[in-house]
N, C-alpha and C positions, 0 to 999 in steps of 0.2 A: 316429434311425433313418434309414438310407440308403434312398431309394425304389427304387434299382436293385440287385437281387440276383438271382442265378440261381434262388433258391428262390421268387421271386415271378413268374418268367417265364411268360407265357401266349401270346405270339404275335409276329407281324411286321407292319409296315406294308406294304401293297401298292398303295395309292392315296392321293394327297394332293390336297385342294382347299382353297380359302381358309376354308371353314366346317367341313369335316369330313375324316376320314380313314377308310380301310377297313383292316380288320385280318384277317390270315390266322391262324387258330388251328391249329397242327399236329395237335392232338388235341382232341376234344370233352371229354376228361377235364379239360383245363385250365380249363374254364369253371366248374367247381364251386367252391363256397365251401370254404375251407380255413383251418386254423390253423397258425401257425408261431411257435415260441418264445413261446407265450402271446398272440400277436397275431392278431386276426381279419382275414381277407381275403375280400372278397365274391366274387371270381372274375370271370367274364366274362359275366354275364347282363345283359339289358336293364335300363337304369337304373343300373347300377353304374359306379363310377369306375375309370379306368385311368391309368397314367402311361407316357409315351413318352420314350425316351432320345434326346437330341440331342447335338450337339457342344459347344455352350456353354449351351444351355437344355434343360430338360425341359419336358414338356407334360402338362397335366392334361386329360383328356377324359372324356365320359360315353357309354356304349354306348346307341345308340338302335335298332339293328336287328341281328338275327342271321338267317343263312340257311345252307343247305347247297348245294353245287354240284349241278347237275341230275343228274350221274352218280351221286350218292350218295342222292338223295331216295327212289328206289325201293327202297333197301336198308333203309329204316326199318321195323322191325316190333318186336313185343314181345320176341321172342327176341333180336334184335340189341341192343336196349336193355339187356336184363338181363345179357347176356354182357359182362364187362369186357374181353374180348379184342377186341371189335368197336370199331374206331376210325373216327370220322367226322372230316372236316376242314372245319369250319364257317368262315364268314367273317362279319365284323360291320362295322357302320358306327358311328362314334363322333364326336360333336360336340366340337370343340376349345373349351376353356373359358378357360384361362389358361396362362401360361408361368412358369417359375421357374428360378433359377440352378442349374446343375449343382453348383457349388461350395458354394452355400448354399440348399438345397432349401426352407427355410422362407421365403425372400424371394421374394415373388410379384410379378408384373406383371399388371395388369388386362386388358391387351390382348395379343393374339397378334401379335408383331412378326416372328417367324421361324416356320418350318414344319419338321416332321420330314422326314427323307429316306425314300425307298423303302428298305425293308429294316430300318428302325429297329426296335429291340426294344420290345416292349410288356409291361408288368408290372401285376399287380394292385396296387391302391392300398389301403393299410391304413386302418382306422378312425382310428388315431392321426394319420396324416398328413392326412386329410381334416379332422379336428377342428382341427388347427393352421392349415390354410388358412382355414377359416371364422372362426377367432378373429382372423385378420389383417384380415379384411374390415372396413373402417370404423375401423381402429385409427389414430387421428390424434394421440392424446395419450400414446402409450406406456403406461406403467404406470397412468396416470390414467383410461384408458378403462374404462367400466363395462360388464362383461359379465353376461349372464344366460342361463341355459339355458331355452329355450322348447320344445324338442322333440328328437327323434332322427331322423337320416336314415333313410328307409325302405329304402334300398339295403343298408346295413351296420350300422344301429343305432348309429352314432356320435353322441355328444351334440353338439348344436348350440348352442354358446355364442356369442351374437351381441352386438354392441355396441348398447346401448340408444340411444345418440346416432345410430347409423346407422339404427335402426328408426324413430325419431320425429323426428330433426332436420330432415328434409326432408318431413315429413308422411307418414302411413301410411294405407293402405286395406286392410281385410279384406273380401274378397268371396267369394261362393259361393252356390249354390242352398240352399233350405231343407233342413235336415237334414245339411248338409255339415260343420258344426262351427264356424261363424262365432262364435256366442255363447261357445262353449268357449274359442276362441282369444282373444276380447276379454277374457274373465275371466282367462285366464292372463297376458296382457300387463299388465293392471292389477295383478295380484298381483306380477309381477316388478318393476314400477315401484316399488311400495310396499316390496318387500323389499330392493331393491338401491340405491334412491336416496332422497333427501329431498324430491323433487319432489311436487307435488300433482296430483291428477287430478280433472277435472270430467266427469261422465258424464251425458249426455242419454239417459235410458232410456225409449224410446218405449212399451214394453209392460209394464214391470214385471218383466222377466226377472231383473234383478239386485237385487231387493228384499232378498235374503238376504245380501248382502255386508256386511262391516264398514265402514260409512261413515256420514257425516252425510247424512240423508235429507230431501229437500224434495219433497213431492208436490204438483204443480201442481193447483189446484182443490180441494185437500183441506186441507193445512196451509200452503200457499204460494201467493202470487199475484204477478202483475206489475202494479205500480202504474201506472195511466194517467198519474199526475203526472210519471213519468219520461220521457214521450214529448214530442218536439218537435212543432211544428205540422205540419211535413211528414210526420212519422210518423203523426199523426192522420189526415191525408189518405190515407195508405196504409191505416190501420186501417179507415177507413170507405169505402175503395175509391173515393175521389173524385179525379178527374183533371182535369176541366174547369177552366180558369182562373177563370171567374166564380164557380162554386159553391165551389171550393176556397178562394177569397178570402173568401167569406162564412163558410165554416167556420172559417178562421183568425181572422177578425175576431170571431166569436162566442166563441171560446175566450179571446182576449185580453180581451174585455169582461167575461167571467165572472171572469177573474183580477183585473181592476181592481175589480170589486165586492168580491172577497175582500180586497183591499188597502184597502177603504173610501174609494176615490177617486171612486166613483160610487154614487148612491143606488139605482139600478136599471139594468137593461140595455137600456132603451128609448131609442133615439136619436131617434125620430120627434118633431118639435116642438122639438128642442134645437139650440143654436148649433153649427155645424160647427167653427168655429175653437176654441171652448172644449173641445169633445170631443177634437179632435186634439191640443190642448195637454196635456190629461190623459194621453192615450196616450203622447205623446212624452216627458213627464216621468217616466213609469213603465216605459218600454219595457225598461230594463235590469233591472228587478225581476221581469219576467214569467217568465223561464226557470225551470222547476221549481216555479213557484208553484201553490199549491192552488186548486181551484175546484170548484163543484158541477156535475159532469158531467151529472147528471140533468136540469139545466135547459138542456142544449145544444140540443135540438130547438126549444124555445121561443125561445132566443136567436138561432138561425139565422134564424128568422122575423123577429125584431126587427132583424136586420142588413139586411133587405131594404128599404133606404131609399136616397134620392138627395138631392143638395144642391139645395134650392129657390132661387128667384130672390133671396131675402132672406138667404141664408146660413144657412137653417134646414133641417134634415133633414125630408124628407117621405116618405111611404110610396111604394114603387116596386112596383107590382103586377106589372110585367113580370119583375122580378128574383124576386119571390115565386113566380111561376109556374115560373120557371127552377129554383128551389131546392126545389120541392115533392118531387121524387124523393129528394133528399138528406135532407130532413127526415124523410120516411117511412123511409128506410134507417137513419138514426141511431136513430129510435124503435124499430124492430125489433131492432136490434143491442143497444141498452141494456136492453131488456126481457127479453132472453134470460137465463135463470138461470145458465147456464154462463159467459156473458160477465160478468155481474154478479159472480160469484164469483172468477173468475180474474183480473179486472182491479181487484179491490178496490172495486167499486162497491157491492156488498152490504154492509150495515152490520155483518154478522157477520164480515166479512173483516178487521176491525181486530184480531182475535185471531190472524190468520194471520201468516206470515212473508213480508215483501216479498222477492222472489227476488233482485233486484239487490243489496239490502242484505245478504242472506245470503251472496251471492257475495263481496262486499267483505270481510265479516267472516271468511268462511272463508279467504280468501287471506292475511289478516294474523294471525288469532288462533286458528283452529280447531286442535284437537288431532288431528283426523282428516286422513288424507292423501287421502281420497276424498270428494267431494261428489256424491251421486247426485240428479239432478233428474228425478223420475219423472213421466211423462205418462199412466200407466195409469188415472187417475181422470178424465181430461179427455176430453170428447166430441169428435167430429169436426165439430161445428156451425160453420158460417161460417168454416171453415179457420183456426180460432183456434189450433190446435196449431202449424201452420206459422208463423203470424204471431208467436206467443210465442217460438218457437225463434229466429226471425230477430231479434226484439228483444233476446233474451238475447245472441245472437252480436254484435249491434251494441254492447251494453254491454261485452262482453269485448274487442272490438276497440278501443274507446275506452280501456279500462284498459291494454291492451298498448301503445298509442301513447303513453300517459302514462308508460311505463316501469315499470309495476307488476310485470312479470314478467321484467325484464331479468336480475336476479341469480338468481332462482329460477324457471325456466320452468314453465309450466303445460301439461299435456297435456289437450286437450279431446277426449273420446270421444263420438261421435254414433252411437248404435245405430239400425238401420233408417233409414239416412240418406236413402234414396230417398223416404221420407215427407216430408222437409223440404227437399229440394233440387230444383232445376229446376221450381219451382212458380211459377205465375202466378195472381194473384188478379184475377178479372174484375170489372169495374165495369158499371154499367147502360148506359153509352154504348159498349159493345163494346171499350173500352180495357182494359188489364190492367197490373198491377203485378208486377214480377219480384222475387222474394225473393233477395237477392244478398249479404247480409252474411257468410254462410258462405264464399262465393266470395272476398270481400275478405280474410277470414282466411287462406284457402288461398294467396292471391297475395302477401300482404305481411306477415302477422303473425309468420312464422317468425323474422325478424330482430329482432322485439321479444320473443321468448321465449314465444310462444303457439303450441304445436304441435297439429296436428289429426290425429285418427285416426278414419276413417270406417268403418262397417260396413254393408254392403248386399248384398242378394241379386240386385240388378239393376244392375250397373255401367253398362249402356246408358242408364239413366235419370239418371246423374250427369252434369252439364254437363261438356263436354270442358275448359272453362276450369278446373274444379276437378280433374278426373281427371288432367290433364297436370301438375298441381302436386304430385302424390303421388310422393315419391321412393322409397317402398317399398310393395310389394304382397304381401299374404299371400292367395293365391288357392286357395280350396277348390274342390270339384267345380263345374264349369260345363258346361252342355250346350248352351245356346242360342248359336248362331253370332254373334248380335249382341253378346252379352255377351263372348264370347271376342275378337271384333274390337275391342271397346272397350278391353280390356286390352292387346291387341297394339298399338293405336295410342298408348296412354298410356305403356307401359313399353318402353324401347328394347331390353332384353334378352329380351323375350317374343316369340321367333320361333315359327314354326308348329311346329317340332319340339318345343319346350317345351310349347306349348299343346295338342299332341296327347295329352298325359297327363291333361288336365283332366277329360274325361268319365269316366275310369275311377278317379279318386281315391276312396278309401274314406272313411268317416266319420272326421273328425279329421285326415285327411291334407291337405296343402296344399303349394303351390309358393311359396317365398320368392324374390321378384324385387325388385331395387332398384338404385339408382344406386351404392351402396357395396358391392353384392354382384356381383362380376364374372361369376358364374355362378349360374343358378337352382338352388335347393336344394329337393329334395322331402323334406318333413318329416312326421313323425307328432307332432302337437302334444301336449305333456304334459298330463296331467289337472290342472285347477285344483283347489285345495283346496276352494273353495266354488263348486260348479257352478251355472250359471244355470238358472232354471226355464223350460226351453224344450221340455219334453216335449209331444208331440202327444196330445190326448185320444184314448182308444181306444173303439171300438165295444163295446157291451154284448152279452154272450152271452145268448141266450134260456135261461132256467132250465127 
């Protein structure tokens, strides 16, 4: 279909700037939606697409404003509107989006390198032509590009078939206020990945919204736990919020000693009264065997106390009361932590947890063997005590990052969805000495895991709470209704194509409507996301009526 035809004519260009043009419409009748030879044209209303005829290039633009000349505004009344004979002469403002060859209209350029002339003709753009442009976005592999329909354009109901590589290949963020349709969109995206690719999805489900999807389910604190045996000594320092060099050394030494006891190289964990050289030799001889070694973590508070020793004059360990006093807060903190039922359950400390599934082992088995394409890791049964939810997500992210660096996802990329991402990102865990630990493994995934085949898709209602280091790594944004200025500013700063003209639509988006913005999408697309087959359980409880 040729984009320029007298049958599609709606106006002329009367002003040109680097970002937008102004259009003169000879008649207000030209703004109406119309059909021609079975093809739908949206006309000249706000939000609709138009094409502009040039000498070598055509231009695609979106109408952002409409107005009447001052001389005609006083003529607007009900009678004038109802009479077909009444003709108004509106003008409009349109944002320039991209250029295309006059001789090959399907061949687009992402940037506007030339500009229309004053007097250039303006035409309505068909649904078919818009759909062709969208399909070209992110098409890097020709016929090998995987397309999936995720919704329809709100302006003209054209189906939006997008490249899944363009959506996820540079990471993706789904943002918007509560009730805007984020969960619906996440469910639809996961469905399309499953339907159109052989790739696997790992979903961090913060609230249990996606419990009804067809997936392998692992519920943290219920049938799945994160084994403390998987943690390194530095991660134990993080877990117990220990930052001070002296006390963190005592913690690490206590863990190593308990591991040596398990390896039967020591009768007990008491160093007081024993030869320093002999003890150090035992440690050095077994240091390579300590990583991932089992130990009795319930004995950790006692063993920290046993590590409060110093070398005496005869090369014998003796009790160090100063160090013991220094470590008293650590011992108390570890005791409180290990006695918490939630902690015992989710870290596999509770004896009953042996019947649960260790989550990292489940992830490894899922990646290699599972018949499911989706692994849902649910946090709905896990309390908010001691920031354990945030810590566990960070540890899981650390494990996934290690797997990606080892090349586990190189041939078959994994997409990691994190729902309610603001619960887990930009978090600092405070210690007793006013220091804090920053949870940053998800940020590491955002910055480097893409090249290893681990793609990230975040869902959040508060993009302002997502660290800029993560948000700036998102190549694609699906933005639902946003009202808060700080949230809109965060999107504007992170997405190069999100200018103020585009963001002005955000407060008025309806439920399920969203702006698609991305590196591989040279123009923002306003969509109505298609209904997923299995909807998430995100309904708000209703107040009860008095009977």
